[in-house]
mmCIF file as gemmi writes it, N, C-alpha and C atoms, coordinates in Angstrom:
data_model
loop_
_atom_site.group_PDB
_atom_site.id
_atom_site.type_symbol
_atom_site.label_atom_id
_atom_site.label_alt_id
_atom_site.label_comp_id
_atom_site.label_asym_id
_atom_site.label_entity_id
_atom_site.label_seq_id
_atom_site.pdbx_PDB_ins_code
_atom_site.Cartn_x
_atom_site.Cartn_y
_atom_site.Cartn_z
_atom_site.occupancy
_atom_site.B_iso_or_equiv
_atom_site.pdbx_formal_charge
_atom_site.auth_seq_id
_atom_site.auth_asym_id
_atom_site.pdbx_PDB_model_num
ATOM 1 N N . UNK Axp A 1 ? -11.775 2.811 -7.508 1 0 ? 1 A 1
ATOM 2 C CA . UNK Axp A 1 ? -11.422 1.405 -7.454 1 0 ? 1 A 1
ATOM 3 C C . UNK Axp A 1 ? -11.774 0.806 -6.107 1 0 ? 1 A 1
ATOM 4 N N . UNK Axp A 2 ? -12.518 1.501 -5.308 1 0 ? 2 A 1
ATOM 5 C CA . UNK Axp A 2 ? -12.962 0.901 -4.07 1 0 ? 2 A 1
ATOM 6 C C . UNK Axp A 2 ? -12.32 1.492 -2.835 1 0 ? 2 A 1
ATOM 7 N N . UNK Axp A 3 ? -12.764 0.963 -1.741 1 0 ? 3 A 1
ATOM 8 C CA . UNK Axp A 3 ? -12.309 1.4 -0.43 1 0 ? 3 A 1
ATOM 9 C C . UNK Axp A 3 ? -11.642 0.213 0.25 1 0 ? 3 A 1
ATOM 10 N N . UNK Axp A 4 ? -10.525 0.466 0.869 1 0 ? 4 A 1
ATOM 11 C CA . UNK Axp A 4 ? -9.844 -0.569 1.632 1 0 ? 4 A 1
ATOM 12 C C . UNK Axp A 4 ? -10.034 -0.226 3.098 1 0 ? 4 A 1
ATOM 13 N N . UNK Axp A 5 ? -10.609 -1.146 3.844 1 0 ? 5 A 1
ATOM 14 C CA . UNK Axp A 5 ? -10.803 -0.926 5.272 1 0 ? 5 A 1
ATOM 15 C C . UNK Axp A 5 ? -10.002 -1.984 6.015 1 0 ? 5 A 1
ATOM 16 N N . UNK Axp A 6 ? -9.166 -1.536 6.916 1 0 ? 6 A 1
ATOM 17 C CA . UNK Axp A 6 ? -8.354 -2.458 7.702 1 0 ? 6 A 1
ATOM 18 C C . UNK Axp A 6 ? -8.632 -2.225 9.169 1 0 ? 6 A 1
ATOM 19 N N . UNK Axp A 7 ? -8.827 -3.305 9.885 1 0 ? 7 A 1
ATOM 20 C CA . UNK Axp A 7 ? -9.066 -3.197 11.314 1 0 ? 7 A 1
ATOM 21 C C . UNK Axp A 7 ? -8.18 -4.192 12.034 1 0 ? 7 A 1
ATOM 22 N N . UNK Axp A 8 ? -7.824 -3.872 13.227 1 0 ? 8 A 1
ATOM 23 C CA . UNK Axp A 8 ? -7.014 -4.786 14.015 1 0 ? 8 A 1
ATOM 24 C C . UNK Axp A 8 ? -5.947 -4.054 14.782 1 0 ? 8 A 1
ATOM 25 N N . UNK Axp A 9 ? -5.007 -4.82 15.295 1 0 ? 9 A 1
ATOM 26 C CA . UNK Axp A 9 ? -3.937 -4.222 16.08 1 0 ? 9 A 1
ATOM 27 C C . UNK Axp A 9 ? -2.733 -3.881 15.23 1 0 ? 9 A 1
ATOM 28 N N . UNK Axp A 10 ? -2.351 -4.769 14.334 1 0 ? 10 A 1
ATOM 29 C CA . UNK Axp A 10 ? -1.199 -4.551 13.471 1 0 ? 10 A 1
ATOM 30 C C . UNK Axp A 10 ? -1.45 -5.206 12.125 1 0 ? 10 A 1
ATOM 31 N N . UNK Axp A 11 ? -0.807 -4.709 11.097 1 0 ? 11 A 1
ATOM 32 C CA . UNK Axp A 11 ? -0.86 -5.38 9.804 1 0 ? 11 A 1
ATOM 33 C C . UNK Axp A 11 ? -0.012 -6.641 9.899 1 0 ? 11 A 1
ATOM 34 N N . UNK Axp A 12 ? -0.594 -7.771 9.553 1 0 ? 12 A 1
ATOM 35 C CA . UNK Axp A 12 ? 0.206 -8.986 9.533 1 0 ? 12 A 1
ATOM 36 C C . UNK Axp A 12 ? 0.646 -9.267 8.097 1 0 ? 12 A 1
ATOM 37 N N . UNK Axp A 13 ? 1.43 -10.311 7.912 1 0 ? 13 A 1
ATOM 38 C CA . UNK Axp A 13 ? 1.956 -10.619 6.581 1 0 ? 13 A 1
ATOM 39 C C . UNK Axp A 13 ? 0.849 -10.83 5.557 1 0 ? 13 A 1
ATOM 40 N N . UNK Axp A 14 ? -0.232 -11.505 5.964 1 0 ? 14 A 1
ATOM 41 C CA . UNK Axp A 14 ? -1.342 -11.756 5.039 1 0 ? 14 A 1
ATOM 42 C C . UNK Axp A 14 ? -2.011 -10.445 4.621 1 0 ? 14 A 1
ATOM 43 N N . UNK Axp A 15 ? -2.166 -9.511 5.566 1 0 ? 15 A 1
ATOM 44 C CA . UNK Axp A 15 ? -2.751 -8.202 5.253 1 0 ? 15 A 1
ATOM 45 C C . UNK Axp A 15 ? -1.893 -7.453 4.243 1 0 ? 15 A 1
ATOM 46 N N . UNK Axp A 16 ? -0.582 -7.46 4.483 1 0 ? 16 A 1
ATOM 47 C CA . UNK Axp A 16 ? 0.335 -6.736 3.603 1 0 ? 16 A 1
ATOM 48 C C . UNK Axp A 16 ? 0.318 -7.334 2.206 1 0 ? 16 A 1
ATOM 49 N N . UNK Axp A 17 ? 0.303 -8.664 2.12 1 0 ? 17 A 1
ATOM 50 C CA . UNK Axp A 17 ? 0.268 -9.324 0.81 1 0 ? 17 A 1
ATOM 51 C C . UNK Axp A 17 ? -1.025 -9.008 0.073 1 0 ? 17 A 1
ATOM 52 N N . UNK Axp A 18 ? -2.155 -9.063 0.773 1 0 ? 18 A 1
ATOM 53 C CA . UNK Axp A 18 ? -3.443 -8.772 0.139 1 0 ? 18 A 1
ATOM 54 C C . UNK Axp A 18 ? -3.516 -7.318 -0.311 1 0 ? 18 A 1
ATOM 55 N N . UNK Axp A 19 ? -3.044 -6.419 0.527 1 0 ? 19 A 1
ATOM 56 C CA . UNK Axp A 19 ? -3.049 -5.002 0.178 1 0 ? 19 A 1
ATOM 57 C C . UNK Axp A 19 ? -2.154 -4.744 -1.026 1 0 ? 19 A 1
ATOM 58 N N . UNK Axp A 20 ? -0.96 -5.31 -1.004 1 0 ? 20 A 1
ATOM 59 C CA . UNK Axp A 20 ? -0.033 -5.136 -2.119 1 0 ? 20 A 1
ATOM 60 C C . UNK Axp A 20 ? -0.598 -5.654 -3.424 1 0 ? 20 A 1
ATOM 61 N N . UNK Axp A 21 ? -1.247 -6.808 -3.361 1 0 ? 21 A 1
ATOM 62 C CA . UNK Axp A 21 ? -1.854 -7.391 -4.566 1 0 ? 21 A 1
ATOM 63 C C . UNK Axp A 21 ? -2.958 -6.482 -5.104 1 0 ? 21 A 1
ATOM 64 N N . UNK Axp A 22 ? -3.778 -5.964 -4.212 1 0 ? 22 A 1
ATOM 65 C CA . UNK Axp A 22 ? -4.868 -5.077 -4.627 1 0 ? 22 A 1
ATOM 66 C C . UNK Axp A 22 ? -4.32 -3.796 -5.26 1 0 ? 22 A 1
ATOM 67 N N . UNK Axp A 23 ? -3.323 -3.207 -4.624 1 0 ? 23 A 1
ATOM 68 C CA . UNK Axp A 23 ? -2.767 -1.957 -5.149 1 0 ? 23 A 1
ATOM 69 C C . UNK Axp A 23 ? -2.049 -2.179 -6.476 1 0 ? 23 A 1
ATOM 70 N N . UNK Axp A 24 ? -1.444 -3.334 -6.644 1 0 ? 24 A 1
ATOM 71 C CA . UNK Axp A 24 ? -0.816 -3.658 -7.933 1 0 ? 24 A 1
ATOM 72 C C . UNK Axp A 24 ? -1.88 -3.748 -9.027 1 0 ? 24 A 1
ATOM 73 N N . UNK Axp A 25 ? -2.999 -4.396 -8.713 1 0 ? 25 A 1
ATOM 74 C CA . UNK Axp A 25 ? -4.099 -4.511 -9.67 1 0 ? 25 A 1
ATOM 75 C C . UNK Axp A 25 ? -4.614 -3.134 -10.069 1 0 ? 25 A 1
ATOM 76 N N . UNK Axp A 26 ? -4.778 -2.251 -9.095 1 0 ? 26 A 1
ATOM 77 C CA . UNK Axp A 26 ? -5.244 -0.889 -9.377 1 0 ? 26 A 1
ATOM 78 C C . UNK Axp A 26 ? -4.242 -0.16 -10.267 1 0 ? 26 A 1
ATOM 79 N N . UNK Axp A 27 ? -2.965 -0.253 -9.915 1 0 ? 27 A 1
ATOM 80 C CA . UNK Axp A 27 ? -1.919 0.422 -10.699 1 0 ? 27 A 1
ATOM 81 C C . UNK Axp A 27 ? -1.919 -0.072 -12.142 1 0 ? 27 A 1
ATOM 82 N N . UNK Axp A 28 ? -1.983 -1.384 -12.324 1 0 ? 28 A 1
ATOM 83 C CA . UNK Axp A 28 ? -1.99 -1.949 -13.672 1 0 ? 28 A 1
ATOM 84 C C . UNK Axp A 28 ? -3.249 -1.545 -14.435 1 0 ? 28 A 1
ATOM 85 N N . UNK Axp A 29 ? -4.396 -1.523 -13.751 1 0 ? 29 A 1
ATOM 86 C CA . UNK Axp A 29 ? -5.647 -1.108 -14.382 1 0 ? 29 A 1
ATOM 87 C C . UNK Axp A 29 ? -5.543 0.321 -14.907 1 0 ? 29 A 1
ATOM 88 N N . UNK Axp A 30 ? -4.851 1.16 -14.166 1 0 ? 30 A 1
ATOM 89 C CA . UNK Axp A 30 ? -4.679 2.558 -14.566 1 0 ? 30 A 1
ATOM 90 C C . UNK Axp A 30 ? -3.573 2.74 -15.597 1 0 ? 30 A 1
ATOM 91 N N . UNK Axp A 31 ? -2.897 1.644 -15.966 1 0 ? 31 A 1
ATOM 92 C CA . UNK Axp A 31 ? -1.864 1.709 -16.987 1 0 ? 31 A 1
ATOM 93 C C . UNK Axp A 31 ? -0.572 2.367 -16.536 1 0 ? 31 A 1
ATOM 94 N N . UNK Axp A 32 ? -0.306 2.325 -15.243 1 0 ? 32 A 1
ATOM 95 C CA . UNK Axp A 32 ? 0.9 2.962 -14.706 1 0 ? 32 A 1
ATOM 96 C C . UNK Axp A 32 ? 2.019 1.945 -14.521 1 0 ? 32 A 1
ATOM 97 N N . UNK Axp A 33 ? 3.219 2.337 -14.865 1 0 ? 33 A 1
ATOM 98 C CA . UNK Axp A 33 ? 4.382 1.524 -14.534 1 0 ? 33 A 1
ATOM 99 C C . UNK Axp A 33 ? 4.674 1.705 -13.053 1 0 ? 33 A 1
ATOM 100 N N . UNK Axp A 34 ? 5.451 0.803 -12.502 1 0 ? 34 A 1
ATOM 101 C CA . UNK Axp A 34 ? 5.844 0.967 -11.1 1 0 ? 34 A 1
ATOM 102 C C . UNK Axp A 34 ? 6.613 2.266 -10.913 1 0 ? 34 A 1
ATOM 103 N N . UNK Axp A 35 ? 7.476 2.563 -11.868 1 0 ? 35 A 1
ATOM 104 C CA . UNK Axp A 35 ? 8.291 3.777 -11.767 1 0 ? 35 A 1
ATOM 105 C C . UNK Axp A 35 ? 7.417 5.027 -11.699 1 0 ? 35 A 1
ATOM 106 N N . UNK Axp A 36 ? 6.441 5.105 -12.599 1 0 ? 36 A 1
ATOM 107 C CA . UNK Axp A 36 ? 5.548 6.273 -12.65 1 0 ? 36 A 1
ATOM 108 C C . UNK Axp A 36 ? 4.68 6.338 -11.388 1 0 ? 36 A 1
ATOM 109 N N . UNK Axp A 37 ? 4.162 5.193 -10.97 1 0 ? 37 A 1
ATOM 110 C CA . UNK Axp A 37 ? 3.31 5.159 -9.782 1 0 ? 37 A 1
ATOM 111 C C . UNK Axp A 37 ? 4.092 5.552 -8.53 1 0 ? 37 A 1
ATOM 112 N N . UNK Axp A 38 ? 5.331 5.076 -8.423 1 0 ? 38 A 1
ATOM 113 C CA . UNK Axp A 38 ? 6.16 5.429 -7.267 1 0 ? 38 A 1
ATOM 114 C C . UNK Axp A 38 ? 6.423 6.929 -7.246 1 0 ? 38 A 1
ATOM 115 N N . UNK Axp A 39 ? 6.747 7.478 -8.397 1 0 ? 39 A 1
ATOM 116 C CA . UNK Axp A 39 ? 7.009 8.921 -8.481 1 0 ? 39 A 1
ATOM 117 C C . UNK Axp A 39 ? 5.757 9.712 -8.115 1 0 ? 39 A 1
ATOM 118 N N . UNK Axp A 40 ? 4.618 9.339 -8.689 1 0 ? 40 A 1
ATOM 119 C CA . UNK Axp A 40 ? 3.357 10.031 -8.401 1 0 ? 40 A 1
ATOM 120 C C . UNK Axp A 40 ? 2.983 9.939 -6.922 1 0 ? 40 A 1
ATOM 121 N N . UNK Axp A 41 ? 3.29 8.806 -6.306 1 0 ? 41 A 1
ATOM 122 C CA . UNK Axp A 41 ? 2.908 8.573 -4.917 1 0 ? 41 A 1
ATOM 123 C C . UNK Axp A 41 ? 3.93 9.026 -3.898 1 0 ? 41 A 1
ATOM 124 N N . UNK Axp A 42 ? 5.067 9.524 -4.376 1 0 ? 42 A 1
ATOM 125 C CA . UNK Axp A 42 ? 6.083 10.015 -3.449 1 0 ? 42 A 1
ATOM 126 C C . UNK Axp A 42 ? 6.771 8.926 -2.644 1 0 ? 42 A 1
ATOM 127 N N . UNK Axp A 43 ? 6.866 7.734 -3.241 1 0 ? 43 A 1
ATOM 128 C CA . UNK Axp A 43 ? 7.546 6.626 -2.572 1 0 ? 43 A 1
ATOM 129 C C . UNK Axp A 43 ? 8.672 6.127 -3.466 1 0 ? 43 A 1
ATOM 130 N N . UNK Axp A 44 ? 9.588 5.394 -2.886 1 0 ? 44 A 1
ATOM 131 C CA . UNK Axp A 44 ? 10.691 4.859 -3.69 1 0 ? 44 A 1
ATOM 132 C C . UNK Axp A 44 ? 10.21 3.643 -4.481 1 0 ? 44 A 1
ATOM 133 N N . UNK Axp A 45 ? 10.879 3.396 -5.571 1 0 ? 45 A 1
ATOM 134 C CA . UNK Axp A 45 ? 10.554 2.234 -6.392 1 0 ? 45 A 1
ATOM 135 C C . UNK Axp A 45 ? 10.741 0.95 -5.589 1 0 ? 45 A 1
ATOM 136 N N . UNK Axp A 46 ? 11.797 0.87 -4.804 1 0 ? 46 A 1
ATOM 137 C CA . UNK Axp A 46 ? 12.038 -0.353 -4.024 1 0 ? 46 A 1
ATOM 138 C C . UNK Axp A 46 ? 10.938 -0.57 -2.983 1 0 ? 46 A 1
ATOM 139 N N . UNK Axp A 47 ? 10.45 0.509 -2.366 1 0 ? 47 A 1
ATOM 140 C CA . UNK Axp A 47 ? 9.356 0.392 -1.395 1 0 ? 47 A 1
ATOM 141 C C . UNK Axp A 47 ? 8.109 -0.153 -2.073 1 0 ? 47 A 1
ATOM 142 N N . UNK Axp A 48 ? 7.794 0.387 -3.257 1 0 ? 48 A 1
ATOM 143 C CA . UNK Axp A 48 ? 6.608 -0.056 -3.988 1 0 ? 48 A 1
ATOM 144 C C . UNK Axp A 48 ? 6.747 -1.509 -4.422 1 0 ? 48 A 1
ATOM 145 N N . UNK Axp A 49 ? 7.915 -1.89 -4.9 1 0 ? 49 A 1
ATOM 146 C CA . UNK Axp A 49 ? 8.135 -3.28 -5.299 1 0 ? 49 A 1
ATOM 147 C C . UNK Axp A 49 ? 7.913 -4.22 -4.124 1 0 ? 49 A 1
ATOM 148 N N . UNK Axp A 50 ? 8.44 -3.863 -2.973 1 0 ? 50 A 1
ATOM 149 C CA . UNK Axp A 50 ? 8.265 -4.698 -1.785 1 0 ? 50 A 1
ATOM 150 C C . UNK Axp A 50 ? 6.796 -4.778 -1.387 1 0 ? 50 A 1
ATOM 151 N N . UNK Axp A 51 ? 6.098 -3.661 -1.433 1 0 ? 51 A 1
ATOM 152 C CA . UNK Axp A 51 ? 4.677 -3.653 -1.083 1 0 ? 51 A 1
ATOM 153 C C . UNK Axp A 51 ? 3.885 -4.54 -2.033 1 0 ? 51 A 1
ATOM 154 N N . UNK Axp A 52 ? 4.072 -4.346 -3.332 1 0 ? 52 A 1
ATOM 155 C CA . UNK Axp A 52 ? 3.304 -5.118 -4.314 1 0 ? 52 A 1
ATOM 156 C C . UNK Axp A 52 ? 3.627 -6.607 -4.279 1 0 ? 52 A 1
ATOM 157 N N . UNK Axp A 53 ? 4.86 -6.938 -3.956 1 0 ? 53 A 1
ATOM 158 C CA . UNK Axp A 53 ? 5.257 -8.347 -3.913 1 0 ? 53 A 1
ATOM 159 C C . UNK Axp A 53 ? 4.991 -8.994 -2.564 1 0 ? 53 A 1
ATOM 160 N N . UNK Axp A 54 ? 4.55 -8.194 -1.609 1 0 ? 54 A 1
ATOM 161 C CA . UNK Axp A 54 ? 4.274 -8.725 -0.282 1 0 ? 54 A 1
ATOM 162 C C . UNK Axp A 54 ? 5.522 -9.18 0.438 1 0 ? 54 A 1
ATOM 163 N N . UNK Axp A 55 ? 6.648 -8.613 0.043 1 0 ? 55 A 1
ATOM 164 C CA . UNK Axp A 55 ? 7.903 -9.014 0.679 1 0 ? 55 A 1
ATOM 165 C C . UNK Axp A 55 ? 8.201 -8.126 1.877 1 0 ? 55 A 1
ATOM 166 N N . UNK Axp A 56 ? 9.279 -8.391 2.518 1 0 ? 56 A 1
ATOM 167 C CA . UNK Axp A 56 ? 9.619 -7.75 3.786 1 0 ? 56 A 1
ATOM 168 C C . UNK Axp A 56 ? 9.722 -6.232 3.666 1 0 ? 56 A 1
ATOM 169 N N . UNK Axp A 57 ? 8.864 -5.554 4.382 1 0 ? 57 A 1
ATOM 170 C CA . UNK Axp A 57 ? 8.927 -4.094 4.484 1 0 ? 57 A 1
ATOM 171 C C . UNK Axp A 57 ? 9.473 -3.71 5.853 1 0 ? 57 A 1
ATOM 172 N N . UNK Axp A 58 ? 10.162 -4.637 6.487 1 0 ? 58 A 1
ATOM 173 C CA . UNK Axp A 58 ? 10.674 -4.424 7.845 1 0 ? 58 A 1
ATOM 174 C C . UNK Axp A 58 ? 9.533 -4.126 8.81 1 0 ? 58 A 1
ATOM 175 N N . UNK Axp A 59 ? 8.522 -4.973 8.771 1 0 ? 59 A 1
ATOM 176 C CA . UNK Axp A 59 ? 7.366 -4.795 9.64 1 0 ? 59 A 1
ATOM 177 C C . UNK Axp A 59 ? 6.243 -4.082 8.916 1 0 ? 59 A 1
ATOM 178 N N . UNK Axp A 60 ? 5.408 -3.421 9.663 1 0 ? 60 A 1
ATOM 179 C CA . UNK Axp A 60 ? 4.268 -2.7 9.114 1 0 ? 60 A 1
ATOM 180 C C . UNK Axp A 60 ? 4.747 -1.525 8.273 1 0 ? 60 A 1
ATOM 181 N N . UNK Axp A 61 ? 4.179 -1.357 7.064 1 0 ? 61 A 1
ATOM 182 C CA . UNK Axp A 61 ? 4.607 -0.233 6.232 1 0 ? 61 A 1
ATOM 183 C C . UNK Axp A 61 ? 4.29 1.108 6.879 1 0 ? 61 A 1
ATOM 184 N N . UNK Axp A 62 ? 5.077 2.101 6.55 1 0 ? 62 A 1
ATOM 185 C CA . UNK Axp A 62 ? 4.861 3.463 7.026 1 0 ? 62 A 1
ATOM 186 C C . UNK Axp A 62 ? 3.471 3.905 6.567 1 0 ? 62 A 1
ATOM 187 N N . UNK Axp A 63 ? 2.599 4.193 7.523 1 0 ? 63 A 1
ATOM 188 C CA . UNK Axp A 63 ? 1.205 4.496 7.197 1 0 ? 63 A 1
ATOM 189 C C . UNK Axp A 63 ? 1.054 5.793 6.406 1 0 ? 63 A 1
ATOM 190 N N . UNK Axp A 64 ? 1.911 6.77 6.639 1 0 ? 64 A 1
ATOM 191 C CA . UNK Axp A 64 ? 1.817 8.014 5.87 1 0 ? 64 A 1
ATOM 192 C C . UNK Axp A 64 ? 2.205 7.762 4.415 1 0 ? 64 A 1
ATOM 193 N N . UNK Axp A 65 ? 3.25 6.975 4.193 1 0 ? 65 A 1
ATOM 194 C CA . UNK Axp A 65 ? 3.636 6.616 2.822 1 0 ? 65 A 1
ATOM 195 C C . UNK Axp A 65 ? 2.506 5.858 2.143 1 0 ? 65 A 1
ATOM 196 N N . UNK Axp A 66 ? 1.933 4.921 2.884 1 0 ? 66 A 1
ATOM 197 C CA . UNK Axp A 66 ? 0.843 4.116 2.335 1 0 ? 66 A 1
ATOM 198 C C . UNK Axp A 66 ? -0.347 4.995 1.964 1 0 ? 66 A 1
ATOM 199 N N . UNK Axp A 67 ? -0.689 5.915 2.836 1 0 ? 67 A 1
ATOM 200 C CA . UNK Axp A 67 ? -1.805 6.831 2.568 1 0 ? 67 A 1
ATOM 201 C C . UNK Axp A 67 ? -1.513 7.692 1.346 1 0 ? 67 A 1
ATOM 202 N N . UNK Axp A 68 ? -0.313 8.249 1.265 1 0 ? 68 A 1
ATOM 203 C CA . UNK Axp A 68 ? 0.054 9.083 0.116 1 0 ? 68 A 1
ATOM 204 C C . UNK Axp A 68 ? 0.003 8.291 -1.18 1 0 ? 68 A 1
ATOM 205 N N . UNK Axp A 69 ? 0.521 7.073 -1.14 1 0 ? 69 A 1
ATOM 206 C CA . UNK Axp A 69 ? 0.515 6.245 -2.345 1 0 ? 69 A 1
ATOM 207 C C . UNK Axp A 69 ? -0.92 5.92 -2.768 1 0 ? 69 A 1
ATOM 208 N N . UNK Axp A 70 ? -1.75 5.54 -1.815 1 0 ? 70 A 1
ATOM 209 C CA . UNK Axp A 70 ? -3.155 5.234 -2.135 1 0 ? 70 A 1
ATOM 210 C C . UNK Axp A 70 ? -3.863 6.458 -2.701 1 0 ? 70 A 1
ATOM 211 N N . UNK Axp A 71 ? -3.6 7.618 -2.128 1 0 ? 71 A 1
ATOM 212 C CA . UNK Axp A 71 ? -4.203 8.848 -2.648 1 0 ? 71 A 1
ATOM 213 C C . UNK Axp A 71 ? -3.794 9.1 -4.09 1 0 ? 71 A 1
ATOM 214 N N . UNK Axp A 72 ? -2.539 8.8 -4.423 1 0 ? 72 A 1
ATOM 215 C CA . UNK Axp A 72 ? -2.069 9.027 -5.79 1 0 ? 72 A 1
ATOM 216 C C . UNK Axp A 72 ? -2.771 8.112 -6.781 1 0 ? 72 A 1
ATOM 217 N N . UNK Axp A 73 ? -3.248 6.963 -6.31 1 0 ? 73 A 1
ATOM 218 C CA . UNK Axp A 73 ? -3.991 6.039 -7.17 1 0 ? 73 A 1
ATOM 219 C C . UNK Axp A 73 ? -5.501 6.283 -7.089 1 0 ? 73 A 1
ATOM 220 N N . UNK Axp A 74 ? -5.896 7.255 -6.301 1 0 ? 74 A 1
ATOM 221 C CA . UNK Axp A 74 ? -7.312 7.551 -6.059 1 0 ? 74 A 1
ATOM 222 C C . UNK Axp A 74 ? -8.007 6.358 -5.4 1 0 ? 74 A 1
ATOM 223 N N . UNK Axp A 75 ? -7.299 5.73 -4.474 1 0 ? 75 A 1
ATOM 224 C CA . UNK Axp A 75 ? -7.857 4.64 -3.682 1 0 ? 75 A 1
ATOM 225 C C . UNK Axp A 75 ? -8.001 5.163 -2.269 1 0 ? 75 A 1
ATOM 226 N N . UNK Axp A 76 ? -9.213 5.113 -1.758 1 0 ? 76 A 1
ATOM 227 C CA . UNK Axp A 76 ? -9.432 5.563 -0.392 1 0 ? 76 A 1
ATOM 228 C C . UNK Axp A 76 ? -9.077 4.421 0.548 1 0 ? 76 A 1
ATOM 229 N N . UNK Axp A 77 ? -8.317 4.724 1.552 1 0 ? 77 A 1
ATOM 230 C CA . UNK Axp A 77 ? -7.94 3.711 2.533 1 0 ? 77 A 1
ATOM 231 C C . UNK Axp A 77 ? -8.303 4.225 3.913 1 0 ? 77 A 1
ATOM 232 N N . UNK Axp A 78 ? -8.992 3.402 4.64 1 0 ? 78 A 1
ATOM 233 C CA . UNK Axp A 78 ? -9.385 3.766 6 1 0 ? 78 A 1
ATOM 234 C C . UNK Axp A 78 ? -8.607 2.869 6.944 1 0 ? 78 A 1
ATOM 235 N N . UNK Axp A 79 ? -7.765 3.463 7.723 1 0 ? 79 A 1
ATOM 236 C CA . UNK Axp A 79 ? -6.948 2.707 8.659 1 0 ? 79 A 1
ATOM 237 C C . UNK Axp A 79 ? -7.503 2.866 10.06 1 0 ? 79 A 1
ATOM 238 N N . UNK Axp A 80 ? -7.837 1.77 10.655 1 0 ? 80 A 1
ATOM 239 C CA . UNK Axp A 80 ? -8.361 1.792 12.013 1 0 ? 80 A 1
ATOM 240 C C . UNK Axp A 80 ? -7.453 0.991 12.932 1 0 ? 80 A 1
ATOM 241 N N . UNK Axp A 81 ? -6.17 1.112 12.728 1 0 ? 81 A 1
ATOM 242 C CA . UNK Axp A 81 ? -5.22 0.355 13.524 1 0 ? 81 A 1
ATOM 243 C C . UNK Axp A 81 ? -4.88 1.087 14.8 1 0 ? 81 A 1
ATOM 244 N N . UNK Axp A 82 ? -4.803 0.328 15.851 1 0 ? 82 A 1
ATOM 245 C CA . UNK Axp A 82 ? -4.421 0.864 17.154 1 0 ? 82 A 1
ATOM 246 C C . UNK Axp A 82 ? -3.133 0.164 17.54 1 0 ? 82 A 1
ATOM 247 N N . UNK Axp A 83 ? -2.077 0.916 17.595 1 0 ? 83 A 1
ATOM 248 C CA . UNK Axp A 83 ? -0.778 0.34 17.906 1 0 ? 83 A 1
ATOM 249 C C . UNK Axp A 83 ? -0.583 0.277 19.406 1 0 ? 83 A 1
ATOM 250 N N . UNK Axp A 84 ? -0.236 -0.889 19.868 1 0 ? 84 A 1
ATOM 251 C CA . UNK Axp A 84 ? 0.036 -1.089 21.29 1 0 ? 84 A 1
ATOM 252 C C . UNK Axp A 84 ? 1.536 -1.045 21.483 1 0 ? 84 A 1
ATOM 253 N N . UNK Axp A 85 ? 1.985 -0.08 22.241 1 0 ? 85 A 1
ATOM 254 C CA . UNK Axp A 85 ? 3.416 0.057 22.494 1 0 ? 85 A 1
ATOM 255 C C . UNK Axp A 85 ? 3.796 -0.611 23.79 1 0 ? 85 A 1
């Protein structure tokens, strides 16, 4: 279903909304319910709902969770984010 490439310093709200929308489309295309997709991806249903709806994930989503979830959907994601502390 494609490659997602993200570049920048941090994920902003627009990035999270676009990513969530794309991943929802992929999940629906594969015929998966949110419940099944969350279980397969090792994430909670509430986390997935927030991601897909672009709602508050308390900042940038956990990148390991995001990577695991994308892998479960067979979506390659390349993260090139550099976090400035």
